[in-house]
Backbone bond lengths (Angstrom), bond angles and torsions (degrees), N, CA, C in turn:
res aa  C-N    CA-C-N  psi(-1)  N-CA   C-N-CA  omega(-1)  CA-C   N-CA-C  phi
1 X - - - 1.462 - - 1.517 107.30 -
2 X 1.331 114.10 149.23 1.494 121.41 175.12 1.484 107.07 -101.30
3 X 1.359 116.14 138.74 1.456 123.98 -177.91 1.491 108.42 -129.50
4 X 1.341 115.40 135.03 1.495 123.86 174.79 1.520 106.55 -128.61
5 X 1.347 116.62 135.41 1.496 120.22 177.31 1.468 107.22 -141.09
6 X 1.383 114.49 163.04 1.461 122.13 178.40 1.530 110.07 -122.06
7 X 1.326 114.56 143.23 1.464 121.55 170.57 1.532 104.28 -139.63
8 X 1.324 114.44 174.98 1.482 121.35 -179.03 1.508 110.88 -130.76
9 X 1.343 113.63 113.73 1.480 121.46 176.24 1.550 107.66 -84.09
10 X 1.335 116.13 140.89 1.461 121.13 177.20 1.594 107.01 -60.73
11 X 1.256 117.33 125.81 1.476 119.12 -175.70 1.566 114.66 -55.56
12 X 1.365 116.05 -34.57 1.433 117.93 179.55 1.510 113.71 -73.68
13 X 1.325 119.46 -6.31 1.474 124.81 -179.17 1.500 113.31 -110.89
14 X 1.287 120.39 8.69 1.483 122.26 -175.00 1.494 110.99 -57.31
15 X 1.369 118.76 -49.35 1.486 116.65 -179.97 1.462 114.49 -60.34
16 X 1.340 116.20 -42.61 1.513 119.18 178.58 1.515 108.88 -62.82
17 X 1.293 118.98 -44.74 1.490 120.46 177.48 1.541 112.21 -54.60
18 X 1.369 113.42 -48.76 1.472 113.13 179.00 1.495 113.75 -63.46
19 X 1.332 118.67 -34.45 1.463 121.62 -179.58 1.504 110.64 -67.10
20 X 1.350 118.37 -37.24 1.433 120.99 177.56 1.507 112.33 -63.90
21 X 1.384 116.45 -37.08 1.412 117.68 179.54 1.540 115.97 -81.99
22 X 1.294 115.75 -6.51 1.409 119.42 172.11 1.544 112.02 -77.55
23 X 1.396 113.73 -13.11 1.420 117.71 -177.12 1.597 107.75 -139.02
24 X 1.352 115.59 55.45 1.443 117.16 177.57 1.537 109.39 -64.64
25 X 1.337 114.39 137.54 1.439 120.72 -176.86 1.549 111.15 -59.27
26 X 1.264 119.60 134.19 1.497 123.78 -177.23 1.534 112.04 -55.87
27 X 1.397 114.00 -36.98 1.459 115.74 178.89 1.548 113.12 -68.57
28 X 1.332 115.62 -27.50 1.440 119.30 176.14 1.466 112.36 -72.77
29 X 1.324 117.01 -38.06 1.454 123.79 -179.50 1.542 107.87 -65.04
30 X 1.383 115.53 -42.54 1.463 120.85 176.69 1.487 114.39 -62.95
31 X 1.333 115.56 -42.59 1.449 119.28 174.91 1.506 113.56 -57.20
32 X 1.351 115.48 -44.03 1.480 119.38 178.84 1.507 109.57 -60.93
33 X 1.288 116.40 -46.64 1.475 118.60 177.44 1.490 114.36 -59.05
34 X 1.346 116.05 -46.77 1.427 119.00 -179.71 1.480 114.93 -62.78
35 X 1.323 117.02 -26.34 1.460 119.17 -177.40 1.572 112.20 -98.27
36 X 1.311 115.23 14.12 1.498 121.75 172.82 1.508 118.07 87.88
37 X 1.276 119.49 14.86 1.460 122.83 175.90 1.503 106.87 -80.10
38 X 1.416 116.03 116.21 1.470 120.89 178.48 1.524 107.01 -122.48
39 X 1.333 114.31 154.86 1.441 122.44 172.25 1.538 111.45 48.60
40 X 1.380 116.24 41.33 1.427 125.67 -175.07 1.516 108.57 -81.30
41 X 1.346 115.69 124.56 1.462 120.96 177.85 1.559 109.69 -136.81
42 X 1.331 112.88 148.57 1.481 119.57 174.74 1.552 105.24 -119.28
43 X 1.291 117.28 138.37 1.407 124.41 172.92 1.490 112.06 -124.85
44 X 1.351 118.23 131.86 1.470 121.30 -171.94 1.524 111.74 -123.20
45 X 1.275 116.08 127.60 1.479 126.09 176.02 1.522 110.21 -86.77
46 X 1.329 115.87 153.04 1.481 121.00 179.42 1.508 113.27 -59.78
47 X 1.307 118.63 -19.32 1.508 118.89 177.56 1.542 113.25 -92.62
48 X 1.377 115.00 2.32 1.492 117.23 176.98 1.533 113.03 103.80
49 X 1.327 116.48 -11.39 1.472 117.72 177.52 1.496 109.60 -62.20
50 X 1.317 114.43 123.81 1.488 120.41 179.17 1.509 109.41 -113.36
51 X 1.280 117.69 127.25 1.474 124.67 178.09 1.489 107.59 -113.17
52 X 1.344 117.80 124.35 1.395 124.65 179.81 1.570 107.09 -109.96
53 X 1.326 116.03 140.75 1.482 121.54 173.85 1.530 106.11 -137.85
54 X 1.317 111.24 142.09 1.468 119.38 175.15 1.513 108.49 -156.59
55 X 1.326 113.88 166.55 1.391 123.27 173.71 1.514 110.71 -120.63
56 X 1.292 120.03 141.28 1.419 124.71 -175.14 1.536 111.20 -161.50
57 X 1.263 118.58 155.77 1.463 120.72 176.36 1.549 110.72 -71.77
58 X 1.355 116.78 -35.37 1.455 119.64 -178.11 1.555 106.79 -154.52
59 X 1.334 118.26 108.52 1.441 122.76 -175.33 1.509 112.56 -60.28
60 X 1.320 118.09 -46.04 1.395 123.57 -176.51 1.614 108.78 -61.33
61 X 1.296 116.03 -42.66 1.515 120.92 177.17 1.496 109.25 -67.20
62 X 1.283 120.75 -42.69 1.455 122.31 177.11 1.499 112.61 -60.24
63 X 1.326 120.52 -45.52 1.389 123.49 178.16 1.566 113.04 -66.71
64 X 1.294 115.42 -41.55 1.478 120.36 174.28 1.499 112.86 -63.12
65 X 1.345 117.25 -37.35 1.492 121.47 176.96 1.544 111.72 -62.56
66 X 1.306 116.16 -34.25 1.467 119.21 -179.83 1.506 109.76 -66.17
67 X 1.271 121.19 -27.30 1.439 123.28 -178.27 1.533 111.63 -69.32
68 X 1.346 118.13 -15.33 1.423 122.52 178.93 1.513 111.32 -87.61
69 X 1.320 118.22 -2.94 1.503 121.79 179.60 1.542 110.84 -105.90
70 X 1.365 117.11 112.07 1.452 118.25 177.70 1.516 114.74 -51.52
71 X 1.332 116.80 -29.66 1.463 119.53 -177.15 1.528 108.26 -66.17
72 X 1.325 120.85 -27.66 1.424 121.90 179.57 1.518 109.88 -69.41
73 X 1.288 119.32 -42.41 1.457 120.62 179.72 1.579 108.09 -63.27
74 X 1.346 117.44 -41.54 1.418 118.94 179.59 1.545 110.28 -63.45
75 X 1.327 117.72 -43.99 1.476 120.73 -179.64 1.520 110.57 -63.83
76 X 1.365 116.82 -45.28 1.449 118.83 178.75 1.497 113.64 -58.16
77 X 1.327 114.07 -43.09 1.521 118.50 177.64 1.493 111.30 -61.71
78 X 1.308 119.09 -41.41 1.499 123.32 178.72 1.540 109.86 -64.65
79 X 1.341 117.22 -41.29 1.476 121.51 -174.10 1.535 114.54 -81.28
80 X 1.330 117.04 -16.61 1.463 119.79 -175.21 1.549 112.23 -60.17
81 X 1.322 118.03 -26.17 1.476 121.70 -179.11 1.553 111.58 -66.44
82 X 1.374 114.61 -21.56 1.467 117.50 -174.74 1.520 117.53 -86.22
83 X 1.362 112.96 -13.94 1.452 117.07 -173.05 1.563 111.93 -102.23
84 X 1.295 114.17 148.47 1.479 118.22 170.15 1.471 108.68 -57.85
85 X 1.304 119.14 158.92 1.473 121.58 -175.01 1.497 113.25 -49.18
86 X 1.354 114.64 126.48 1.429 122.00 178.02 1.548 108.88 -126.73
87 X 1.297 116.64 150.41 1.472 119.87 176.51 1.535 108.90 -81.77
88 X 1.294 115.85 81.13 1.482 122.15 -177.92 1.530 108.42 107.79
89 X 1.349 112.90 -167.02 1.460 121.05 -177.50 1.457 110.98 -73.15
90 X 1.371 116.30 156.52 1.445 120.69 -178.78 1.486 112.32 -59.25
91 X 1.328 119.14 -34.93 1.496 117.65 -178.40 1.546 112.23 -75.63
92 X 1.345 117.79 -6.55 1.461 121.33 170.14 1.481 112.66 -88.44
93 X 1.371 115.78 -3.51 1.501 120.36 -173.89 1.504 111.27 -122.32
94 X 1.336 114.82 23.22 1.492 119.61 177.75 1.518 107.12 -97.21
95 X 1.345 115.43 90.08 1.453 121.08 -179.49 1.545 109.29 -98.28
96 X 1.332 115.95 119.12 1.434 119.24 -176.55 1.525 113.49 -61.15
97 X 1.299 115.31 138.60 1.465 120.20 174.56 1.500 111.03 -81.60
98 X 1.219 118.80 159.24 1.503 122.89 -178.16 1.558 107.00 -79.29
99 X 1.312 118.21 125.34 1.437 122.13 175.77 1.533 108.26 -79.91
100 X 1.321 116.05 125.45 1.442 120.47 -178.43 1.534 112.52 -114.29
101 X 1.327 117.91 -9.79 1.510 118.95 176.69 1.477 104.90 -160.14
102 X 1.349 113.02 145.34 1.464 121.85 170.61 1.530 108.37 -148.74
103 X 1.306 115.91 133.25 1.461 119.63 -172.03 1.566 112.14 -80.80
104 X 1.211 124.61 38.61 1.448 123.62 173.04 1.451 106.16 -137.98
Protein backbone atom coordinates (compact mmCIF):
# COMPACT_ATOMS: atom_id res chain seq x y z
CA UNK A 1 0.00 0.00 0.00
CA UNK A 2 1.04 3.59 -0.63
CA UNK A 3 0.77 6.04 2.28
CA UNK A 4 0.97 9.83 2.27
CA UNK A 5 0.74 12.01 5.39
CA UNK A 6 1.18 15.65 6.38
CA UNK A 7 2.94 17.27 9.33
CA UNK A 8 4.05 20.84 10.04
CA UNK A 9 7.66 21.78 10.83
CA UNK A 10 8.21 25.05 12.68
CA UNK A 11 9.31 27.52 9.97
CA UNK A 12 12.21 28.82 12.06
CA UNK A 13 13.61 25.26 12.33
CA UNK A 14 13.52 24.23 8.65
CA UNK A 15 17.28 24.28 8.13
CA UNK A 16 17.93 22.31 11.32
CA UNK A 17 15.26 19.77 10.35
CA UNK A 18 16.86 19.26 6.94
CA UNK A 19 20.31 18.88 8.50
CA UNK A 20 19.03 16.18 10.88
CA UNK A 21 17.61 14.22 7.98
CA UNK A 22 20.87 14.44 6.07
CA UNK A 23 22.32 12.26 8.85
CA UNK A 24 19.59 9.86 9.99
CA UNK A 25 21.01 7.39 12.49
CA UNK A 26 21.87 4.04 10.88
CA UNK A 27 19.95 2.20 13.65
CA UNK A 28 16.85 4.25 12.83
CA UNK A 29 17.14 3.45 9.13
CA UNK A 30 17.47 -0.24 9.95
CA UNK A 31 14.43 -0.15 12.26
CA UNK A 32 12.36 1.41 9.46
CA UNK A 33 13.48 -1.28 7.03
CA UNK A 34 12.83 -4.07 9.54
CA UNK A 35 9.28 -2.85 10.14
CA UNK A 36 8.34 -2.69 6.48
CA UNK A 37 8.84 0.97 5.53
CA UNK A 38 9.84 1.06 1.85
CA UNK A 39 10.40 3.90 -0.59
CA UNK A 40 10.04 6.36 2.31
CA UNK A 41 10.45 10.02 1.35
CA UNK A 42 9.88 13.35 3.05
CA UNK A 43 9.17 16.56 1.14
CA UNK A 44 9.39 19.95 2.85
CA UNK A 45 7.83 23.23 1.71
CA UNK A 46 9.28 26.62 2.67
CA UNK A 47 6.30 27.28 4.99
CA UNK A 48 7.02 24.11 6.98
CA UNK A 49 4.48 21.81 5.36
CA UNK A 50 5.99 18.32 5.45
CA UNK A 51 4.67 15.61 3.16
CA UNK A 52 5.66 12.05 3.87
CA UNK A 53 5.31 9.16 1.43
CA UNK A 54 6.05 5.49 1.93
CA UNK A 55 5.05 2.06 0.76
CA UNK A 56 4.34 -0.77 3.17
CA UNK A 57 2.28 -3.93 3.39
CA UNK A 58 0.35 -2.61 6.41
CA UNK A 59 0.82 0.93 7.72
CA UNK A 60 -0.67 0.25 11.16
CA UNK A 61 1.61 -2.76 11.64
CA UNK A 62 4.66 -0.82 10.42
CA UNK A 63 3.94 2.02 12.86
CA UNK A 64 3.28 -0.37 15.72
CA UNK A 65 6.49 -2.24 14.93
CA UNK A 66 8.51 0.95 15.31
CA UNK A 67 7.27 1.25 18.91
CA UNK A 68 9.29 -1.91 19.68
CA UNK A 69 12.57 -0.19 18.78
CA UNK A 70 14.11 1.99 21.53
CA UNK A 71 15.93 3.96 18.81
CA UNK A 72 12.55 5.21 17.58
CA UNK A 73 11.65 6.68 20.97
CA UNK A 74 15.01 8.45 21.07
CA UNK A 75 14.58 9.75 17.50
CA UNK A 76 11.02 10.97 18.19
CA UNK A 77 12.17 12.77 21.33
CA UNK A 78 14.98 14.50 19.40
CA UNK A 79 12.68 15.45 16.53
CA UNK A 80 9.77 16.76 18.62
CA UNK A 81 11.43 20.18 18.90
CA UNK A 82 11.07 20.73 15.14
CA UNK A 83 7.30 20.35 14.87
CA UNK A 84 4.50 22.72 15.61
CA UNK A 85 2.55 21.62 18.69
CA UNK A 86 1.37 18.06 18.34
CA UNK A 87 -0.67 15.93 20.72
CA UNK A 88 2.12 13.40 21.29
CA UNK A 89 5.07 12.35 19.15
CA UNK A 90 5.22 13.07 15.43
CA UNK A 91 4.94 9.39 14.60
CA UNK A 92 1.61 9.31 16.48
CA UNK A 93 0.32 12.09 14.20
CA UNK A 94 0.97 10.57 10.78
CA UNK A 95 -2.58 10.17 9.53
CA UNK A 96 -2.73 8.77 5.99
CA UNK A 97 -4.43 10.87 3.36
CA UNK A 98 -7.01 9.27 1.10
CA UNK A 99 -5.54 8.23 -2.24
CA UNK A 100 -7.86 9.40 -5.01
CA UNK A 101 -5.70 8.69 -8.09
CA UNK A 102 -2.69 6.62 -9.07
CA UNK A 103 -1.28 6.36 -12.59
CA UNK A 104 -0.89 2.61 -12.73
